[in-house]
N, C-alpha and C positions, 0 to 999 in steps of 0.2 A: 921711694914713693910709687904707688900703683900707676899714677899718671906718667911718671918717667919711664916705667916699664912699657906701658902702652905705646908711648911715643917711639921707643926703641923698636918695638915689634912692628909698628906701622912702617917705620923707615926701612927695617929689614925686609918686609914683604914687598914694599915698593921697589927696593933695590933688586930683589930677586926677580920681580916681574919685569923690570927694565932689562935685566940680563937676559931673560928668556925672550923678550921682544927683539933684542938685538941678535 
């Protein structure tokens, strides 16, 4: 489902952002 992909992308971006922040 497109929604599932969107959620995974958002989680991926947030995780990457958190990694860069740390």
